[in-house]
N, C-alpha and C positions, 0 to 999 in steps of 0.2 A: 931451388935456390936461384937467385938472380946473379948477375955478374959481380955485384958488390957484396955477395954473400948473404944478403937479407932474403928471407923467404917471401915468395909471392903469395898473395892471399888465395884462399881456396875459392874458386869460382864454380858455382854449381848451376846446372839447369834444373829448374823445378818443374811444376805442372805445365803442360802444353795443351793448347786447344786446337781444334781443327781449323779455326779461322784466325790463328795466332801466328805471330812472328818472333816469339821469344827466342827460338833457336838462332835466328839471325842476329838479334840484339846480343845474345849470349856470346856469339863469336866476336863481336866488337868489344864487349866488356872483357872477355878473356884476353884478347890481344892487348887491350889497353892496360889491363892489370899486369901482364907480363912485361910490357914496356915501361910502365910507371908504377911499380909495386908499392913504393912509399905512399904515393897519392891514394891508391886503391885501399891500402891498409888503414890509412887515416880517415877515410870517408865513413860517415855514420848517417843513417837515415833511410827513409822510404821514399822512393821515387816512382812516379807513375807516368808512362807515356801513353797518350790517347790519340787515336787516329780517326779521322773523319771518314775513311773509306769503309767503315764497318768491320774493321779488324778488331780482334780482342785487344784490350789494353795490355800493356806489358808493365810488370812491376819489378823493381829492383830493390833488394834489401841489402844494405851495407851494415854489417855488424863487425865486431872485432875479429879480424882474420878470415871472414867469410863473406862472400857476395853471392846472393841467390837471384837468378833471373828467371821469371816465369810469366806465363800468360795469366792475367787476372787483374783486378782493381784493388786498391787499398781503400779502406773506409776513410781514413784521414792521412793522406801522404804528406810528407814534409815538403815535397816539390811535385808539381804536376806540369807536364809539358804536353800541349795538345795542338793538333793541326793536321794538315794532310801529310801523309808519309814523306813525299818528296821534299816538303818544306822543312820537316823536322830533320831529315837526313842532310839538308843543306847546312844545318848548323854544325854537323860533324865533319864536313869537308872544307869549311871555311878556315883559313889561317887565323890563329888566335893571337891576341896580345892581352896580357893580364887576365886570361881566362874568358875573354869575350871575342867575338869575331872582329878581325882587324879592319877598321874602316878605310885603311889605306889600300886595300886590295878589292878587286871586283867581287870576288866571292864573299869577302867579309861584308862589303856594303849590301850585297844582295841578301845575305842572311839577316843582317840588322834591319833591313827594310821589311822583311817578312815578320819580324817581331814587332817593329814599330807600327806596321800596318794592320796588325791583328791576325795575320794569317797563321802565325805561331803564337800561342799564348803560354806564358810562363807564370805560374801561380805558386807562391810559397817562398821557400828559402833560396834566394838568388845566389848566395855564396855556394850552396850545394849545387846549384845549376852550373856555376862557373867551373866547379871541380868536375862535374859530370862531363862538360864539354872538353875539358882538358884530358879526361880519361878516354873519351871516345874519339878524340881527334885522329883523323886518318894520317895526317902528316906529323 
């Protein structure tokens, strides 16, 4: 239970690969779900994170009350975010405003520049992407 009495969603680590980082992403998602349980419970969809470094893609499945994080690709994700790992991580450490990196901050401008310049590609449901950034936000 969270501080307000509402249950946090069940966050599960699924299949892992030798060249995968699902366990690391799981830790971020688990932390975010504990800090923002309402957001995590309301999210629905399939998200895929793809990395240029040759790492296995990470897929996140948000269903009612359950979040599964595992190595692997979706056939048709609702949202795909791809790029170099440090560039994707830059999105999680940028301060947010309205679910997107805040252009009034250095980190926010840097993250937005990575997306605008094509270093990070966001394909699919952008509203789901904003919710994911809010869930994974370090701050």
